[in-house]
N, C-alpha and C positions, 0 to 999 in steps of 0.2 A: 201083686203089684204089677201094672201097665210101668209100661217105660214112653215117655213124652218122648216124639221124633225127634231129632236134632233138625237142625236147617239145614245140614249137610246129606241128609236123606232126602231133600227136597229137591224134585228135578225140573225144569221150566222145558217146555216144549215149544221150540220157534215154529210156524208156520209162515211160511215165505208165500203171500196171493199175487203172484206177477206173471204172464204172460210172457213175458221177454225173458224175465231168469228163467222160467220153466224149458223154456224152447232154448235156452244157450244164447241168446242176443244180448244178455247182459248179465253180471255176474253180482249176483246176492252182494248185499256188503249191511245188510242190518245183522244178520247172526253172529259177526264178531263182535255188535256192541250188544246188543242182549248178554252174549254169554260173559262179558266185562263185568258187566252191572250182576250178573248171576252170582258171579265168581265173586266177586264184595261185599256179597250180604251171607256166603257160603252156601247158595244153590247151585245143584249142577246143571248142564244145559245139554240137551241131547242133539244129535245131530238134526238139523233142519228138515222137515218136508215142504218141497215146493212145487207149488202148486198153479195153473195157469188159474185168473181172473174168473169168476162165475159160481156155478153150481157144485164147483167142486170140494167148496170150503167145507159145506155141508157134511159130506164123504169123511174128510181129513180129519176133522173136529172129532165126527161120531167113532173113527176107528182109533184114535188117539184114547178118548175117554176109557172105550172097552178095552182096548188091547194093553194100552200101556198107563193108564191113569194117575197121569203125573199132578205133579201142586199146584203146576200153573201151565196154561198153554197161551201165549203170546204170539199172536197174527201179525203179521206186517204188511199193508196192502189190501185194495180194495175196498177203502172208507171213504172217497174221496162221488165226485157227481157223474161219471162219464159211465155209459149203459152198462159196462160189465163190472164196476163198482159193488158187488152184492154181497161183500164181506158180513156187514153188519145183517143183511137180511137172513142169511142164513146161520149167525149165530144164537142170534135173538131166540130163534124156537127151542133152540138147546136148554137157556139160561133156567133152572128153576127157582134164582133169586139175581135179578139186576141188580148192582150195584152202579147206580149212574152216578154218584159223587166220583167217583175213582175218574172220569170221561171229563168231568169237569172240570178237575184240578188238573190233568193233562192237557186238555185244551189252554187252560189258564195261563200254566207256566209256556206252553208255547206261542202263546198270542205275547208273551213279553219282546220274542225275538221277531215275529212274523204276524201278520193279521190274518193269514190265509191260514191259521191253526184253526180259528173257527171254524173252516169249512171240511174239517174230519167229523164224520157219522159214525163214528167207533163207538162201541158198545162194552159194557162191562159188566161178569156177575159170577155165578157159580153153577156150575152144571155139575152134579153128581159127585162131589167133592172137589172140584178143579176148579181153580180162580181159571177164568176165560177174558182174555183184555185182547180189543183190535185197537193196533196200533198205525197210522198210515205207511203208507212203502218207501219214502226216502229215510236214509241213513241217518241224516240230521234229525227228522221228526224224531225217530225212534232212540237217536242219543236222549232228545229231551224228555220224550215220556218215561225213559227206562229212570232217569233222573228225580222220577217224581213217584214213582213204582217202587224202586229202592227203599223207600222211607214207608209204602206202606206194605208191602207184600209178606214181610214177617210176620205180622201182628194181623193182617188178613189171615195169611194160613191156618195161625192159631185156631183164628176164630173159626174158620171151615171146618178145621179138627176139633174141636171144644174142646180145645188144650186153655185153661185160664193159671193165666200167672198172677196172683193177688197178690208177688209181693212188688209189683210195678204197679198196675192199677189197683186205686183205692176201689171201695163198692159203692161210690157217687159216681162212679164213669172217668173222676178225672187221675191224672196221672200222680200218682205218691214222690216226694221229694226223693232222691236218689243218695 
């Protein structure tokens, strides 16, 4: 009999994409936000990987996928429009399946507070059994993104792991009464 993984076995790996944080010019404030929300849904949170904006994103994500294989990788930063904001460009080729609805929900939630949320170019999807989500670089935007993700990640990770909870979801795809 195969055991179903518990959510406490699920790890979020934060990747901070910020040249200023990588060089020590500023301290990252996004990881504590990610860790707080991870804990609220029973996920663990690894120490962050902090890299400069640009092409290092591909290497950092690839290394985490191969060496750690976390349930979730959340990037923070590099989703804007400056020349070195390339996180989506280096994330997208790794994805086996893109899940655009995640970022649609994150941007819609962010737009409730600022129209600037529409400028984030982050992508989300699944690569080698790991969910990857690109969030903007500000702690406020990370908090707003995590407010959406905590509602999605447990079920999303169940789907990726092919865990089917028939007692919660009916065969017609609608949530059954509890």
